[in-house]
C-alpha positions in Angstrom: 0.0 0.0 0.0 1.4 3.4 -1.0 -0.2 5.7 1.6 0.4 5.2 5.3 -2.1 5.9 8.1 0.1 8.8 9.3 0.0 10.4 5.8 -3.8 10.0 5.7 -4.1 11.6 9.1 -1.9 14.6 8.2 -4.7 17.2 7.8 -6.0 16.4 11.3 -2.7 15.5 13.0 -3.0 18.5 15.4 -6.6 17.6 16.2 -5.7 14.0 16.9 -3.0 15.0 19.4 -5.5 17.3 21.1 -8.0 14.5 21.2 -5.5 12.2 22.8 -5.0 14.6 25.7 -8.7 15.2 26.1 -9.6 11.5 25.9 -6.9 10.7 28.6 -8.4 13.4 30.8 -11.9 12.0 30.4 -10.6 8.6 31.6 -9.1 10.0 34.8 -10.7 8.9 38.1 -9.9 9.2 41.8 -10.5 5.5 42.4 -7.0 3.9 42.4 -7.8 0.5 40.9 -10.1 2.0 38.2 -7.5 4.7 37.4 -4.9 2.0 36.9 -7.2 0.1 34.5 -8.2 3.2 32.6 -4.4 4.0 32.1 -3.9 0.4 30.8 -6.8 0.8 28.3 -5.5 4.2 27.0 -2.0 2.8 26.6 -3.2 -0.1 24.3 -5.2 2.0 21.9 -5.3 0.8 18.3 -5.1 2.7 15.0 -7.7 5.3 16.2 -9.6 5.0 12.9 -12.9 5.9 14.6 -11.9 9.4 15.8 -10.4 10.0 12.3 -13.8 9.2 10.7 -15.4 11.6 13.2 -13.0 14.5 12.5 -12.8 14.1 8.7 -16.6 13.9 8.4 -17.0 16.9 10.7 -14.6 18.9 8.5 -16.3 18.0 5.2 -19.7 18.9 6.8 -18.7 22.4 7.6 -16.8 22.0 10.9 -13.5 23.6 10.1 -11.9 24.4 12.5 -13.3 21.5 14.5 -15.9 22.5 17.2 -15.6 21.1 20.8 -18.6 18.9 20.1 -16.5 16.9 17.6 -14.0 16.0 20.3 -16.7 15.1 22.7 -18.4 13.0 20.0 -15.2 11.1 19.3 -14.6 10.5 23.0 -18.2 9.3 23.4 -17.8 6.7 20.7 -14.5 5.6 22.0 -15.9 5.2 25.6 -19.0 3.3 24.6 -17.2 1.1 22.0 -14.4 0.3 24.5 -17.1 -0.7 27.0 -18.6 -3.2 24.5 -15.1 -4.7 23.8 -14.4 -5.2 27.5 -17.8 -6.9 27.9 -17.2 -9.0 24.7 -13.9 -10.3 26.1 -15.8 -11.5 29.2 -18.5 -13.2 27.1 -15.9 -14.8 24.7 -13.6 -15.8 27.6 -10.8 -14.1 25.6 -7.5 -13.4 27.2 -6.1 -11.2 24.6 -7.1 -8.0 22.7 -4.9 -6.6 20.0 -1.9 -8.6 21.3 -2.3 -7.3 24.9 -3.9 -9.1 27.8 -7.6 -8.4 28.1 -9.0 -6.7 31.2 -10.7 -9.9 32.3 -7.4 -11.8 32.0 -5.6 -9.4 34.2 -8.3 -8.4 36.7 -10.9 -11.2 36.4 -14.5 -11.1 35.0 -16.2 -9.3 37.8 -13.9 -6.3 37.6 -14.0 -6.3 33.8 -17.8 -6.2 33.8 -17.8 -3.3 36.3 -15.1 -1.5 34.2 -17.3 -1.9 31.1 -20.3 -0.5 33.1 -18.1 2.5 34.2 -17.1 3.3 30.6 -20.7 3.3 29.6 -21.6 5.6 32.4 -18.7 7.9 31.7 -19.7 8.2 28.1 -23.3 9.0 29.1 -22.1 11.5 31.6 -19.9 13.3 29.1 -22.8 13.7 26.6 -25.4 14.7 29.3 -23.1 17.3 30.9 -22.8 19.1 27.6 -26.4 18.5 26.4 -25.1 16.5 23.4 -28.4 14.7 23.0 -28.2 14.4 19.2 -24.8 12.7 19.5 -25.9 10.5 22.3 -28.9 9.4 20.3 -26.7 8.4 17.3 -24.1 6.5 19.4 -26.8 4.8 21.6 -28.5 3.5 18.4 -25.1 2.0 17.2 -24.5 0.2 20.6 -28.1 -1.2 20.4 -27.5 -2.4 16.9 -24.2 -3.9 17.8 -25.7 -5.9 20.6 -28.6 -7.1 18.3 -26.1 -8.1 15.6 -24.0 -10.1 18.0 -27.1 -12.0 19.4 -28.3 -12.7 15.8 -24.9 -14.1 14.9 -24.9 -16.4 18.0 -28.5 -17.6 17.2 -27.6 -18.4 13.6 -24.3 -20.1 14.6 -26.3 -22.8 16.3 -28.1 -23.8 13.1 -25.6 -22.6 10.5 -28.6 -21.5 8.3 -27.3 -18.0 7.4 -28.3 -16.6 4.0 -26.4 -13.7 2.3 -29.2 -11.4 3.4 -28.9 -12.4 7.1 -25.1 -12.1 6.9 -25.4 -8.6 5.6 -27.8 -7.8 8.4 -25.4 -9.1 11.0 -22.3 -7.2 9.7 -24.4 -4.0 9.1 -25.4 -4.1 12.8 -22.1 -5.5 14.3 -19.5 -3.5 12.4 -21.0 -1.0 9.9 -23.3 0.6 12.5 -20.2 1.8 14.5 -18.4 3.4 11.5 -21.8 4.9 10.4 -22.2 6.4 13.8 -18.7 8.0 13.7 -19.6 9.7 10.4 -23.1 10.8 11.6 -21.6 12.1 14.8 -18.9 14.0 12.8 -21.5 15.7 10.6 -24.0 16.4 13.5 -21.2 17.8 15.7 -20.4 20.3 12.9 -24.0 21.5 13.0 -25.0 19.9 9.6 -28.6 19.5 8.7 -30.5 16.2 8.9 -30.0 15.3 5.2 -26.2 15.8 5.5 -26.1 13.8 8.7 -28.0 10.9 7.1 -25.7 11.1 4.0 -22.6 10.9 6.3 -24.2 8.0 8.2 -24.9 6.1 5.0 -21.4 6.7 3.7 -20.0 5.3 7.0 -22.3 2.2 6.7 -21.0 1.4 3.2 -17.3 1.7 4.5 -18.2 -0.5 7.5 -19.6 -3.2 5.2 -16.5 -3.2 3.1 -14.3 -3.2 6.2 -16.0 -6.3 7.7 -15.9 -8.3 4.4 -12.1 -7.6 4.3 -11.8 -8.9 7.9 -13.7 -12.1 6.9 -11.2 -12.6 4.0 -8.3 -12.7 6.4 -9.8 -15.9 7.9 -8.8 -17.7 4.7 -5.2 -16.7 4.8 -5.4 -13.8 2.4 -2.6 -12.0 4.3 -0.3 -12.4 7.2 -2.3 -10.9 10.0 -2.5 -11.1 13.8 -5.8 -12.9 13.5 -5.1 -16.7 13.2 -6.3 -18.3 9.9 -9.6 -20.3 10.3 -10.7 -18.7 13.6 -14.1 -17.8 12.2 -14.6 -21.4 11.1 -13.5 -22.7 14.5 -16.1 -20.4 16.1 -18.7 -21.6 13.6 -19.2 -18.1 12.1 -20.7 -18.1 8.6 -18.9 -15.5 6.6 -19.6 -14.3 3.0 -16.9 -16.5 1.2 -18.3 -19.6 2.9 -22.0 -18.7 2.4 -21.4 -18.1 -1.3 -19.3 -21.3 -1.7 -22.1 -23.4 -0.1 -24.7 -21.8 -2.4 -22.7 -23.2 -5.4 -22.3 -26.7 -3.9 -24.3 -29.9 -4.5 -26.3 -31.3 -1.6 -23.7 -33.9 -0.6 -20.8 -31.5 -0.6 -22.8 -28.9 1.3 -23.6 -31.5 3.9 -20.0 -32.6 4.3 -18.7 -29.0 4.6 -21.4 -28.0 7.2 -20.5 -31.2 9.2 -16.8 -30.0 9.2 -17.8 -26.5 10.4 -20.2 -27.8 13.1 -17.9 -30.5 14.4 -14.4 -29.1 13.7 -13.5 -29.0 17.5 -10.5 -27.0 16.5 -9.1 -29.8 14.3 -6.8 -28.3 11.8 -7.6 -30.9 9.1 -11.3 -30.1 9.2 -10.8 -26.4 9.3 -8.3 -26.6 6.4 -10.8 -28.7 4.4 -13.4 -25.9 4.7 -10.8 -23.3 3.7 -9.8 -25.3 0.6 -13.5 -25.8 -0.4 -14.1 -22.1 -0.2 -11.0 -21.2 -2.3 -11.9 -23.8 -5.0 -15.5 -22.6 -5.2 -14.7 -19.0 -5.9 -15.8 -17.8 -2.5 -12.9 -15.4 -2.1 -13.3 -13.8 -5.5 -17.0 -13.3 -5.0 -16.4 -11.6 -1.5 -13.8 -9.3 -3.0 -16.2 -8.2 -5.7 -18.9 -7.4 -3.1 -16.4 -5.6 -0.9 -15.3 -3.4 -3.9 -18.9 -2.7 -4.7 -19.5 -1.3 -1.2 -16.3 0.7 -1.5 -17.5 2.2 -4.8 -20.9 3.1 -3.2 -19.1 4.8 -0.3 -16.9 6.8 -2.7 -20.0 7.9 -4.7 -21.6 9.3 -1.6 -18.4 10.9 -0.4 -18.0 12.7 -3.7 -21.3 14.6 -3.1 -19.4 16.5 -0.4 -17.3 19.6 -1.4 -13.7 18.8 -2.4 -11.1 19.4 0.3 -8.0 17.9 1.9 -10.2 16.1 4.4 -12.4 14.6 1.6 -9.2 13.4 -0.1 -8.0 11.8 3.2 -11.3 10.1 3.7 -11.0 8.6 0.2 -7.5 7.3 1.1 -8.9 6.0 4.4 -11.6 4.0 2.5 -8.9 2.4 0.3 -6.7 1.8 3.3 -9.5 -0.2 5.1 -9.9 -2.6 2.2 -6.2 -2.8 1.1 -4.8 -3.2 4.6 -2.8 -6.4 5.4 -3.9 -6.5 9.1 
């Protein structure tokens, strides 16, 4: 990939630094154990793509220079999203998050659940103290959708009867709703009208769909990434490449593949058999085509906004999300 994340971030580099300081301050607490855990969470932050989407969308929607509401909106999303991740790790009994020990691995489940609750409360407090009701409404809707999507995926994993339509519903709720909320928050925090906020939200949703399909492709060994190959299959998650491949298969092949998914018990030979089947059936090529279609839809919406350095960076950020190798 030609463009790095630092280069994409250049037009908002100063704002990102300012956000970092403000976000750290919003995480401070006088309770010693909690403060220690908050410090640990801040230290292991990822690429910070969510605040980038907030700030860039705010700028292309008329918020240049960025208003204070944009910083609060980005912090609100980070707080509520981090809360869901902390709770997810408890539910999944996961000991790692982005290569670091998870909160539940270091401080046990009870403390992790309470930390997640605190982050939720802190996000709500931040919004309510500043009367950011429109921003809170957008983010609250995303968290609700995220939970519904997760539950729908769990329900369908039991029967493995996911169609493409159901899959798209799941990823729209689980992943796309969060990026959509970043863009809607960005536009709303800049004082944009309802039509512009909705356009920004739809743009983010299309990016989120492409982003998740890219993530699903990693499961089939399409790049050297931190995520182990075959992890979705081991967890009985039906992703687009597998759903498409099954649609093309005869009854007997379909039955054999579903048996391997249902009863893989982490066995490498069964997981590999599913991966080979998907590759031979054109599942990866089909998923790439769908991913690129979502990217093109996102770019079409983006180009309805006035041309600027921030719009150019958003275009690069979209390409980054689907060309990334991790």
